[in-house]
N, C-alpha and C positions, 0 to 999 in steps of 0.2 A: 592462522596458517598463511605463509607468504605465497603470493601468486605473481606470475609474470603477466603484466598487463600492457605490454608494449602494443600488442595488436589492438586491444580495446581502446587504449589511449589514442592511437593513430586513427582508428575508424571514428571514434567519438569526436575528436578535435577536427578531423577533416570534414565529416558530414555536418557537424554543428556550425563551424565557421562558414562552410560553403552555403548553408541555408541562409545565414545572416547576410553575408555579402552578396549572394545571389539575389536575395530579396531586395537589398538596397540598389543593386545594379538595375533590376527590373523597374523599381520605382523611379530611377533616373533615366529610364527608357534606353538603357544599355543592355546588351545581351547578358543573360544570367551567367553565361560562360566566363565573362570577365570577372565576375565575383568569385567563381570557383578558382580561377587562377590566382587571384589576389589572396584568397584563403590559404593557398599553398605557399605563397611567398611569406605570409605571416608566421606559419608554423614550420618554415624551413630553417636550415642551419645558418642562414646569412642575415637573419633578423633577430633582434633581442626577444627574450621571453621563452615560452614553451617551444621545444623542438621535438617534432614527431620523429618516429623511426623511419628514416628514408628508405632503408632496405625493405621493410614491410610495406610501405606505401608503394614502392616500385612493383612489388609482387601483386598487390591488390590492383594496381593499374594494369598489369599484364592480364589479370582475369577480366578486367573491364574491356580491354582490347579484344580478348577472345570472344566474349559474349556479344560485343557490338559487331564484330566481323561475322560471327555466326548469324546474327540478325540480318546483315547485308546479304549473306548467302541465301537466306530463306526468301529474300525478295528478288534475287538475281539468279536466273536459271542459266544453264549452259547455253541454251539457244540465244539468250540475251547477250552473252559474252561473244558468241560467234557472230551475232548480227552486227556488232560494232568493231569487229577485228580489223577491218580494212582501214579504219581511222585510228582506233585505239593503239594498235601495235606500232605502226610507223610513227604516229604522232607522239606517243609516250617516249619512244626511244630517241627520237630527234629532239624532243624537249629536254630530256635528261642530258643529252650531249651539249645543247646550248647553255643550259643552266650550269653545268659542270665547268664549261669554259669561262662563263662569267664569274662564278665564284672562285675558280682556280686562278684566273687572271688577277682578281682582286688580291688573293693571298700572295701571289708572286710579286705584286706591286708592293706589298708590305714587307717583302724580303724573306718569305717562308720558303722552305724547301719544296721541290716538285712533288714529293710524296705527300707532304702536308697540304699542298694546294689541291691535289687530286682528291684527297679525303674530304677536305673542306667543301670543294665544289660539289661532290656527290651528295654530301649531307644537305646542301641547300637545294638540291634538284628534285627531291622526292617529297610529295605532299602527304598529309595525313588522311587516310581513308576514314578514320573515326570522326575527324572534324567535318569532312565532306558529308558523311552520312547524316550528321545532325543538321547541317545546313540544308541539305536537300529535303529532309523530313520536315523542317520548319517551313520551308517554302511550298511544300506539297507537290514537288516535282520528282520525287524519288522514282516513281514508276514511269515517268515520261521518257521519250526517246533521248532527249538531251541529258537527263539524269543517268540513263544507262550508258551513254557515251562517257560521261565523267567518271562513273564507277569503273567501267571497263578500262579506261585510261589509267586509273590509279592501281587497278589490279595488275596491269602490265608493269607498272613501276615497281610494285611490290615484288613481283617475280624477278625483275632485274636486280633489285636490292638483295634478294636471297642469294643470287649468284655472286654479287659483290662481297657480301659478308663471308662467304665460304672462301673466296679467292684472296681476301686481304691478308690473313695470317701467313700463308705460304709465300706471298709476294712481298711481305713487309721488309725482308732483308734487301731485296732488289730495289725497293723504293726508298731505302735509307733508314728504315726502322729496325726493330729487333725481330729476328727470325723466330717464328712460332710454329711448332709442330714439325712434322717430317718435311724434308726438303725434296719432295717429289717433283718431277718435271711438270711444267705448266700444263701441257696438253693432257697429262694424266689426271691432274687435279680438276681441270675443266671438264674432262670427259666423265669423271666420277660424279661431279656435281650435277651435270645435266642428266646423268643416269638416275641419280637419287631423286631429283625433282620430277623427272619424267615418270619414274616408277610410282611415286606418290600420287601424281595426278591420274595416271592410268588406273591405279588401284581404287582410287576414290570414284572415278567415273564408271569403271566397269563393274567392280564388286560393290562399292558403297551404294550405288544407285539402286541396287537390288536388296542389299542386306539391311541398311538402316531403315528404309520405309517398312520392311517386314518386322523389324524389332519394334518400331513404334506402334505398329498394328497389334502385335502381341501384348504390349504393355497396355494399350488402350482397351483391349478385351477384358482386362482385370477390373475395369471400372473405377480404378483408384486415381484420383486427380493428383495425389502426392507422388505416386509412382510415375505418372506421365511427366510432371514437371521435373522430377529427378532424372528421368531418362533424357529429357531435352538438355538440361544443364550438364549432365554427365557426358553426353555425346559431344557437346561443344568443347568442354575443358579437356576431356581425356583424349579426344582425337587430335586436338591442337598439341597437347603434350607429346603424344605418340608420334606425330608427324615431325616434331622437332628432334625427338630422341632417336628415331629410326631412320629418318630421311634427311635430316638437316634443314628442314623447311621451317620457316618462322611460325610462331604460335598464331599470329594473325592470319597468315595464309592458310594454315591447317584448319582453323576454325571457319574461315570463309568457305572452303570446299566442303566442310562438314555440313554447313547450312545449305549449300547449293545442292548437295545430293539428297538431303532430307526434304528438300522442296518437292521431290518426286512423290512424297507421301501425300495422301489426301488430307492428312492432319497438319500440314505445314502451317496453315493459318493459325490454328490453335497453338501450335508450338511457338509461333512468333508472339502471340498474346501472352502465353504463360511465362515466357522468359523476359517480357518487357520490363517489369519492375526491377528485376536483378540487373538488366542491362542499363537502365537509367541510373541506378545507385552506383554501380561500378564505373559508369562513364564519368560521374562526378568525381570519384576517387582518382580516375585517370588524370583529369585536368588539375586536381589538387596536387598530385605527384609531380606534374610538369612545373607547377608554380614553386614547389619545394626545391627544385634544381636550380632555380634562377637566383643569381647574385646581383642585387640591385646596384652594387657599386660599379659594375661595368658600364652602366649608363652615365656615370659621372666621370670615370677614368678614361673611357674610350667612346665618347659620344659619336664622333665622326665615323668610326669603324662600324658601330652599331647601325647608324643610318645607312651606310653603304650596304651592309648585309640585308637590311630590310628592303632597300630598293631592289636588290637582286631578286629577292624572294617575291615581293609584291608586284614589282614593275617588270623586271627583266624577263623572268621565265613566263609570266602571264602574257606579255606581248608576244613572246615566241610561240606560245600555245595558241594565241588568237590568230596569228599569221598562219600557223600550220592548219588550223581548222578551216580557215578561209581558202587556203590552197586546195583543200579537199572539196571545195565548193559547197560547204555547208553555210547556212544563214548566219548573219551577223549576230543574232540573238544567241544562237548555239555557241558561237565563238566566244562571246562575252561571258556566257555561263561557265564554259570550260575554263576560261581565264581566271574567273573569280574562284573556281574550285581549286585551282593550283596556286593561289596566292597565299599559301601558308606551308609550313613544314611541321612534321610531327614525330610519331614514334620511331620510325626508321632512322630519322635524322639523329635522334638521341642515341640510338644503338650504334650507328656508324661513328659518331663523334666519340662515344665512350670506348669503342674498340680501337679507334685511331690513337687515342691517348694511351691506352694500355699497351699498344704495340710500338710506342715511341714515334709514331708518324705525325700525330697532330699535337701541337702545343696546348697546354691547359687553357690558355687564353682563347684558343680556337673553339674549344668546347663551350666556354662561357659566351662567346659571340653567337654560336649556333643556338644556344638556349635563349639568349636575348632575342634573336631573330624569330625563334619559334613562338615565344610568349607574345611578342608584339604582333606578329602576323596572325596568330590564332585569335587574339583579342579583336583585331580589326577586320577579320574575314567577313563577319556578318555585314559590315558596312559596304564592302565591295559588292556583295550580292544585292543589297538594297539599291545600289546605284546602277544596276544593269538596265532597268527600264528607263529611267531618266536619261542615261547616257545614250541608249539606243535612239530615243526620240530626238535628243539634241544632235546626234550625228546625222540622222535623217534630215533634220531641218537645216543644218549648216554645212553639210559636206556632200558635194556631188559624187565624190568617190564612194561614200557609204551607200548612197542611193543606188549607185551603179552596181554595188555588190549584190543588192537585193534583186536588181532587174537584169543582171548579166545573162547573156545567152547561155542556155544549158539544154542539151538535147533531152534530158529527163524532166525538165521543168514544163514541157508542153507536150501535148499528144502528137504523135507522128501524123504526117499528112495522109498516110494510108489508112488511118482509123476509119472503120465502117461508120456509116451514117446512123445506125441504130444506137451507137454509143454517144452520139452528139446531141440527141433530142429525146425527151421522155425517158431518160435513163435515171438510174439511181447513182448518186454520188456518195461513195463510202469513204469516210475519213478514218483512217487507221486500219491496219491489216495485222493486228495482233491476234491473240487467242480468240477474242470475241469477234473481231472483224473477219477472220477466216471462216468461222462458222456461219456468219451472215452471208458471206460470199458463196459458200458452198450451197446454202439454201437457195440463193438467187440463181445459181447455175442450174440447180435441179429443176427450177421452174422456168428456165430459159428467159430470165429477166436481165436485160443488159445493165451493166454498171461500170463506173469508172472509180478507181481507187486513188485517193490522195494520201500519200505516206511520206514521212520524214526520213525514213531509212533508204538511202540511195541503193544499197545492195539489194534490198527487198524489191524496190521498184524495177531494178534491172532483171531480177528473176521473174517478176510478174510479166514484164514485156516479152521475155524469152518464151514464156508459157502462152503468150497470145492474149493476156489480160491487159486492157487499157489501164495505164497507171500514170500518175503525175507525181513528181517528187517536189516536196516542200512542205512548209508549215501552213495548214489550211487557215490559220488566223490571218495570213497574208492574203488580201483580196485577189492578188494575181494568180494564186494557186487554184482557188475556186473558179476563177474566170477561165483558166486553162482546162479545168474539168467540165466546162460548159454548164455551170450552175444555172445560168440564165434560162436554159431550156430544159432543165432536169425536172423529174417528177418528185423525187424524194431526196432529202439530205439526211444521211445517217452518220452520227458522230459516235464512233465505237472506241475512241481512245480513252484510257483511264484518266488522262490529264484533262480536267474540265476547266482549267484556268482561262482559256481563250475561247470558250464556247460562245460567249456573247458576241465576240468579234466575228466569228464564223456566221452566227445567226444574222447579225446586222448586214453583213455582205450578201448573204443568201436572200434575205428579205428585200434588200434594196434592188438587187438585180432580178429577182423573181418573187414578186409579192404573193403568189399563190402556191409556192412550194410547200410541201409537207416536210416536217422535221421530226426526227427520232434521235434521242440523245441517251447516252449511257451515263449513269452517275453512281458514285459510291457513297455520297453523303446525303442523308435524308433532308437536312435543312437546305442544302444546295439544290436538291431536286425540286423542293417546293418553290423556291425562288425562281428557278428556271421555268417551271410550269406557269407561274404567275406572270413573269416578265416577257416570255417569248411565245406562250401558247403552244409550246412544243410538247410532244409525247416523250416523257422522261421515264426511263426504266431504271429502277433502283435494284441492285443485285440482291440484297437480302429480301426485299419485298417480293420480287419475282420468284425467288427460291421458295419462300413461304407459301405463295399462291400455288405453285406447282405441286408442292408436297401436300397442301390441303386438298387440292383436287384429287390427287392420287388416293389419299386417305378416305375421302368421301366416296369415291368410286368403289374402293374395296369394301367399305362398310355397307354400302347399299347393295352390292352384289352378294355379300354374305348374308344380309338380312332377307333377301328375296327368297320366296318359297321355291323349293326344288321342283 
């Protein structure tokens, strides 16, 4: 009996070659992602041999984007998004503007039309949240404040691109392309788009935050692991599809908000774990599908144009982002991390370029250049992340300007002169004011124990000071921050941030300035907790361990009370 095996061929060839070339890339100490992209090039239509079904590969990649963005939403709450809005919103919009001008100017220099230049510039301006997520996860900084800034920045970019994708068809005729769809007035199209996106966001935040956790709870009560996994995957895919069909929102953005509202459930951690294998498998197919779109001949026929595109993506918009972060008075390390996060383009760039070609706005060679820039920038993105630390050290050692950025005067970087003496001696220094830090602070308040907060979120520091709580803005790994928190005369140092990468630097500073200080550290990793205990003699609290102990105490207490005679 004949069977249609295009789907099986595509999955088998894609995953099989991705495994081989990913393994070879890892052995050569290159990111496995480079191997996945190369696998896509090999089974693509522009190289000899077997050619996979590009249409099916693209749809599989869309599922991968949905699941990955759903996973981002599970780790990124609305509070996290609002916490970085003052830098993510203006920063992302300004960076889009700068990158669009750079890419558009390059296209105009090549003799393209203004409409083609605009589409080309926009395609180079938006980074891939999928690529960013994998980079932050591999570095272990997904839950750090810097990671939340980078994700929030790209979420704003995605929202902006949703608006662009809706406006392009009705504006195509004005920009020199083929008119598509009804020729409604611009204000009407813009208003309808904003109404659709706003309606979707409101529905998800108002209704979804109550409905989806309730559904997850009902499924959990059945005791079926299969139904739980099915519920998680169905929520990610179906909500993403419904958001696109009903509100005109992208699949990626719909899945992101689905994950963000499901985070409100107490089972969000389990949902993230259950969907992880599928997310990883489809993420591989996403990168394979990107490789399939790439025509290697463009590297030979237009090498200088490809180089110019890569420079705009990797250098131009990254420098713009770095400057913008520094203007908002954030540390150099945060600026470099955000810059590396944006030094690539991804899924929205492909969609923009494809729509531009279909509307007669962008020449086919423009789409090829966008794909070449995407492939090269995605492949080299891990390199830029690996250079953040060495670059920061080199700039500090050789640039007085860079050192000045870290030591510049900032009213939030030091305690006010009016701070009471009880907060300057024998106080607790609390690093991090997130979910754990807030609970610790509440307990300290209940016992009237003075404390000073060291926090990287400027807006949070401003709110704390308005509420009368002494707080210092900055990264506590920087000795100047702990010095301003008067660590030299403190009783206890509490590190309540989930990011434990710089704990040793904090400990070294604290021990140097105050050898008798007591230290309490939060950790998520059992191996890391053991190392910190051995190396620093600190008291380390491991989340799972403390939860198990609390549950065990409760169980023992109940068992003893029930066994006692009446």
